[in-house]
C-alpha positions in Angstrom: -17.0 -41.3 24.3 -19.7 -38.6 24.3 -22.2 -38.1 21.5 -20.5 -34.8 20.4 -17.2 -36.6 20.1 -18.7 -39.3 17.8 -20.4 -36.7 15.6 -17.1 -34.7 15.5 -15.0 -37.7 14.4 -17.6 -38.9 11.9 -17.8 -35.4 10.4 -14.0 -35.2 10.2 -13.8 -38.5 8.4 -16.5 -37.5 6.0 -14.8 -34.2 5.3 -11.5 -36.0 4.6 -13.4 -38.4 2.2 -14.7 -35.3 0.4 -11.2 -34.0 0.0 -10.1 -37.3 -1.3 -13.0 -37.4 -3.8 -12.0 -33.9 -5.0 -8.5 -35.0 -5.6 -9.7 -38.1 -7.5 -12.2 -36.0 -9.4 -15.2 -38.0 -8.2 -17.9 -35.4 -9.0 -20.5 -34.9 -7.5 -19.7 -37.3 -4.7 -17.2 -34.9 -3.2 -19.9 -32.2 -2.9 -22.2 -34.7 -1.2 -19.5 -35.7 1.3 -18.7 -32.0 2.0 -22.4 -31.2 2.6 -22.8 -34.1 5.1 -19.6 -33.0 6.8 -20.7 -29.4 7.0 -24.1 -30.3 8.5 -22.4 -32.6 11.1 -19.8 -30.0 12.0 -22.6 -27.4 12.3 -24.3 -29.8 14.7 -21.1 -30.0 16.8 -21.1 -26.2 16.9 -24.6 -26.2 18.2 -23.8 -28.9 20.8 -20.8 -26.9 22.0 -22.7 -23.6 21.7 -19.7 -22.5 19.6 -20.8 -19.7 17.2 -17.5 -19.6 15.4 -17.8 -23.2 14.3 -21.4 -22.6 13.3 -20.5 -19.5 11.3 -17.6 -21.2 9.5 -19.8 -24.0 8.4 -22.7 -21.8 7.3 -20.1 -19.9 5.2 -18.8 -23.2 3.8 -22.4 -24.3 2.9 -23.1 -21.0 1.2 -19.8 -21.3 -0.8 -20.8 -24.7 -2.0 -24.3 -23.6 -2.8 -23.2 -20.5 -4.8 -20.6 -22.6 -6.6 -23.2 -25.2 -7.5 -25.6 -22.6 -8.7 -23.0 -21.0 -10.9 -21.7 -24.3 -12.3 
């Protein structure tokens, strides 16, 4: 398995944990999980040179940041 595949699957699992934490109302742990997942998925976008993945995860990060600031 290539490094990018490992990062991709770790990021996916962490994102799913973030969704689970949200459903269980484990605040702020859900945000921490989402932030780690976002960073890892952004790294996957960089490794693949896939701008769409990078842009989506920059947008996700900004959404979390703005939500955190407004909370």
